[in-house]
C-alpha positions as a Python dict, from the first residue, in 0.01 Angstrom:
ca = {
    (1, 'M'): (0, 0, 0),
    (2, 'Q'): (-318, 33, 177),
    (3, 'G'): (-700, -28, 74),
    (4, 'K'): (-1035, -85, 249),
    (5, 'H'): (-978, -167, 611),
    (6, 'N'): (-664, -31, 645),
    (7, 'V'): (-489, -316, 452),
    (8, 'K'): (-111, -320, 462),
    (9, 'K'): (70, -527, 196),
    (10, 'R'): (430, -619, 257),
    (11, 'A'): (684, -808, 90),
    (12, 'Q'): (876, -1035, 287),
    (13, 'K'): (1225, -985, 69),
    (14, 'E'): (1148, -598, 39),
    (15, 'D'): (1386, -344, 232),
    (16, 'N'): (1471, -644, 476),
    (17, 'V'): (1112, -637, 617),
    (18, 'Q'): (1018, -949, 818),
    (19, 'P'): (671, -1120, 847),
    (20, 'P'): (536, -1104, 1190),
    (21, 'R'): (663, -1412, 1387),
    (22, 'K'): (388, -1622, 1533),
    (23, 'R'): (395, -1532, 1907),
    (24, 'Q'): (407, -1798, 2206),
    (25, 'R'): (127, -1768, 2441),
    (26, 'T'): (281, -1768, 2764),
    (27, 'E'): (83, -1761, 3088),
    (28, 'D'): (267, -1440, 3218),
    (29, 'V'): (19, -1257, 3401),
    (30, 'D'): (-186, -1605, 3534),
    (31, 'Q'): (126, -1722, 3690),
    (32, 'L'): (190, -1379, 3886),
    (33, 'P'): (47, -1353, 4288),
    (34, 'E'): (-290, -1242, 4310),
    (35, 'E'): (-195, -855, 4379),
    (36, 'R'): (11, -826, 4085),
    (37, 'V'): (-264, -1003, 3890),
    (38, 'R'): (-511, -767, 4001),
    (39, 'N'): (-267, -470, 3952),
    (40, 'A'): (-226, -601, 3565),
    (41, 'R'): (-605, -592, 3524),
    (42, 'E'): (-630, -249, 3636),
    (43, 'K'): (-366, -130, 3406),
    (44, 'S'): (-557, -282, 3099),
    (45, 'S'): (-870, -27, 3145),
    (46, 'L'): (-884, 341, 3069),
    (47, 'T'): (-1160, 559, 3104),
    (48, 'T'): (-1236, 881, 2884),
    (49, 'T'): (-1534, 1108, 2910),
    (50, 'A'): (-1708, 1427, 2733),
    (51, 'L'): (-2013, 1657, 2725),
    (52, 'N'): (-2040, 1683, 3104),
    (53, 'D'): (-1989, 1338, 3157),
    (54, 'G'): (-2272, 1270, 2962),
    (55, 'V'): (-2052, 1004, 2707),
    (56, 'E'): (-1837, 785, 2858),
    (57, 'N'): (-1561, 562, 2689),
    (58, 'I'): (-1405, 252, 2850),
    (59, 'Q'): (-1127, 101, 2689),
    (60, 'L'): (-1019, -263, 2799),
    (61, 'Q'): (-692, -447, 2684),
    (62, 'P'): (-590, -790, 2700),
    (63, 'S'): (-451, -888, 3046),
    (64, 'N'): (-245, -1143, 2901),
    (65, 'N'): (-137, -1349, 2605),
    (66, 'E'): (-417, -1574, 2612),
    (67, 'E'): (-675, -1301, 2605),
    (68, 'R'): (-441, -1119, 2355),
    (69, 'Y'): (-447, -1409, 2072),
    (70, 'D'): (-811, -1539, 2155),
    (71, 'L'): (-1128, -1310, 2078),
    (72, 'M'): (-1333, -1550, 2268),
    (73, 'L'): (-1115, -1590, 2586),
    (74, 'F'): (-1114, -1201, 2599),
    (75, 'F'): (-1438, -1134, 2581),
    (76, 'K'): (-1495, -1441, 2844),
    (77, 'E'): (-1278, -1302, 3074),
    (78, 'K'): (-1374, -890, 3035),
    (79, 'Y'): (-1767, -1018, 3050),
    (80, 'V'): (-1770, -959, 3429),
    (81, 'D'): (-1583, -656, 3435),
    (82, 'I'): (-1804, -511, 3163),
    (83, 'V'): (-2146, -621, 3351),
    (84, 'Q'): (-2032, -449, 3641),
    (85, 'I'): (-1924, -105, 3479),
    (86, 'L'): (-2317, -115, 3324),
    (87, 'E'): (-2468, -205, 3658),
    (88, 'D'): (-2262, 74, 3821),
    (89, 'R'): (-2375, 345, 3538),
    (90, 'L'): (-2744, 230, 3591),
    (91, 'L'): (-2736, 342, 3903),
    (92, 'R'): (-2717, 691, 3825),
    (93, 'N'): (-2865, 720, 3498),
    (94, 'N'): (-3086, 542, 3214),
    (95, 'I'): (-2827, 441, 2954),
    (96, 'K'): (-2739, 340, 2615),
    (97, 'F'): (-2412, 137, 2520),
    (98, 'Y'): (-2256, -22, 2229),
    (99, 'L'): (-1915, -228, 2217),
    (100, 'S'): (-1618, -164, 1948),
    (101, 'V'): (-1358, -419, 1908),
    (102, 'H'): (-1019, -342, 1758),
    (103, 'V'): (-803, -640, 1641),
    (104, 'K'): (-535, -698, 1433),
    (105, 'M'): (-562, -944, 1129),
    (106, 'I'): (-303, -1095, 919),
    (107, 'K'): (-318, -1299, 569),
    (108, 'Y'): (-18, -1462, 418),
    (109, 'S'): (24, -1509, 34),
    (110, 'P'): (214, -1782, -173),
    (111, 'D'): (417, -1530, -328),
    (112, 'G'): (591, -1451, -4),
    (113, 'K'): (374, -1109, 76),
    (114, 'Y'): (156, -1066, 368),
    (115, 'D'): (-155, -822, 406),
    (116, 'E'): (-212, -663, 751),
    (117, 'A'): (-552, -494, 859),
    (118, 'E'): (-700, -348, 1161),
    (119, 'P'): (-1051, -325, 1170),
    (120, 'H'): (-1314, -210, 1410),
    (121, 'F'): (-1633, -485, 1467),
    (122, 'N'): (-1914, -305, 1655),
    (123, 'S'): (-2218, -377, 1780),
    (124, 'K'): (-2565, -222, 1802),
    (125, 'V'): (-2654, 19, 2055),
    (126, 'S'): (-2864, -92, 2332),
    (127, 'T'): (-3086, 94, 2550),
    (128, 'I'): (-3121, -45, 2937),
    (129, 'L'): (-3347, 175, 3185),
    (130, 'Q'): (-3275, 215, 3553),
    (131, 'S'): (-3591, -34, 3609),
    (132, 'G'): (-3433, -297, 3367),
    (133, 'A'): (-3100, -410, 3536),
    (134, 'S'): (-3162, -745, 3467),
    (135, 'E'): (-3152, -730, 3090),
    (136, 'I'): (-2762, -602, 3107),
    (137, 'P'): (-2642, -978, 3051),
    (138, 'H'): (-2920, -1036, 2723),
    (139, 'E'): (-2811, -712, 2599),
    (140, 'L'): (-2423, -773, 2628),
    (141, 'N'): (-2491, -1107, 2487),
    (142, 'K'): (-2662, -986, 2192),
    (143, 'G'): (-2366, -708, 2156),
    (144, 'F'): (-2106, -1009, 2150),
    (145, 'Q'): (-2297, -1222, 1887),
    (146, 'K'): (-2304, -910, 1666),
    (147, 'V'): (-1922, -834, 1698),
    (148, 'F'): (-1860, -1204, 1616),
    (149, 'I'): (-2092, -1189, 1277),
    (150, 'S'): (-1898, -897, 1175),
    (151, 'F'): (-1549, -1065, 1278),
    (152, 'E'): (-1678, -1409, 1087),
    (153, 'E'): (-1777, -1206, 781),
    (154, 'F'): (-1455, -1031, 748),
    (155, 'I'): (-1269, -1370, 740),
    (156, 'K'): (-1538, -1488, 472),
    (157, 'N'): (-1524, -1211, 249),
    (158, 'G'): (-1157, -1203, 267),
    (159, 'S'): (-1041, -1561, 262),
    (160, 'G'): (-695, -1637, 456),
    (161, 'W'): (-743, -1382, 725),
    (162, 'Q'): (-600, -1503, 1074),
    (163, 'L'): (-646, -1299, 1415),
    (164, 'E'): (-317, -1170, 1455),
    (165, 'E'): (-361, -958, 1785),
    (166, 'V'): (-678, -816, 1996),
    (167, 'L'): (-588, -484, 2058),
    (168, 'Q'): (-835, -288, 2249),
    (169, 'L'): (-1210, -328, 2348),
    (170, 'D'): (-1424, 13, 2380),
    (171, 'L'): (-1708, 14, 2599),
    (172, 'C'): (-1889, 350, 2507),
    (173, 'V'): (-2214, 440, 2768),
    (174, 'T'): (-2403, 739, 2745),
    (175, 'K'): (-2672, 908, 2984),
    (176, 'Y'): (-3018, 851, 2834),
    (177, 'K'): (-3320, 1048, 2932),
    (178, 'P'): (-3658, 941, 2765),
    (179, 'L'): (-3887, 1214, 2632),
    (180, 'K'): (-4203, 1203, 2876),
    (181, 'G'): (-4496, 1431, 2922),
    (182, 'G'): (-4420, 1764, 3160),
    (183, 'S'): (-4604, 2079, 3228),
    (184, 'Y'): (-4739, 2350, 2989),
    (185, 'L'): (-4515, 2578, 2798),
    (186, 'E'): (-4568, 2898, 2614),
    (187, 'L'): (-4562, 2863, 2234),
    (188, 'P'): (-4340, 3098, 2056),
    (189, 'T'): (-4544, 3397, 1865),
    (190, 'S'): (-4481, 3239, 1527),
    (191, 'L'): (-4639, 2907, 1629),
    (192, 'K'): (-4923, 3062, 1796),
    (193, 'R'): (-5001, 3247, 1448),
    (194, 'L'): (-5082, 2918, 1291),
    (195, 'N'): (-5367, 2830, 1511),
    (196, 'C'): (-5301, 2442, 1404),
    (197, 'I'): (-5152, 2360, 1760),
    (198, 'L'): (-5347, 2212, 2093),
    (199, 'N'): (-5151, 2348, 2382),
    (200, 'I'): (-5368, 2314, 2707),
    (201, 'Q'): (-5269, 2581, 2991),
    (202, 'N'): (-5240, 2329, 3327),
    (203, 'L'): (-5076, 2371, 3656),
    (204, 'D'): (-4968, 2040, 3691),
    (205, 'N'): (-4757, 1782, 3514),
    (206, 'K'): (-5039, 1615, 3320),
    (207, 'Y'): (-4989, 1801, 3027),
    (208, 'F'): (-4974, 1516, 2795),
    (209, 'F'): (-5325, 1377, 2960),
    (210, 'Y'): (-5497, 1698, 2897),
    (211, 'G'): (-5368, 1704, 2526),
    (212, 'L'): (-5477, 1372, 2484),
    (213, 'F'): (-5848, 1410, 2683),
    (214, 'F'): (-5931, 1754, 2490),
    (215, 'Q'): (-5812, 1560, 2155),
    (216, 'V'): (-6058, 1312, 2198),
    (217, 'C'): (-6321, 1547, 2312),
    (218, 'I'): (-6307, 1769, 2004),
    (219, 'T'): (-6286, 1468, 1809),
    (220, 'F'): (-6639, 1357, 1948),
    (221, 'N'): (-6786, 1691, 1932),
    (222, 'E'): (-6760, 1703, 1560),
    (223, 'I'): (-6881, 1364, 1504),
    (224, 'Q'): (-7196, 1440, 1677),
    (225, 'K'): (-7213, 1763, 1512),
    (226, 'M'): (-7238, 1569, 1167),
}
């Protein structure tokens, strides 16, 4: 049976299904030579893009068993990689980003059954401008905190849940172009007929300034006539 958060209920004696065994944590990757460790970490990530590279999804998987079974350690080990990725993207554009962590949870019951779930825990969207690269660590820490809060709430609301495995972290990065005042644009005829839009004709990029200036002047003149 499958319920909220993709919860799967299983019986230990049913159809010869065996409960997942508690995995032994080994230092498999950490004991390898430095070059093989680096190669293993490179293979633990995958990048996909969409909308003409305007949206990028970087998938980060655990590099070893220690990271796979410890969410806090997983974040700690991926922290520098994520900061470097964000700094690199910020060199090209302003950015927005968020984190989504996919984990596997398990809960045992006294009757010999156990439930499985694979929830996603997301951070809020953070915005960083090219002039604010120093904000990356702060925004990233806020994202991690939001993920942990959601993770703890899941455990609290469903007593008995245990982390079985960290499956993946998705780092979603999008280009961000904030709106700014520009130059004069011709209004469509349908809007012109309304006679309620102030559209200042100008030959430079100070349209926003002129719009505010003439609005103030019009208001001032109206007050003078009263």
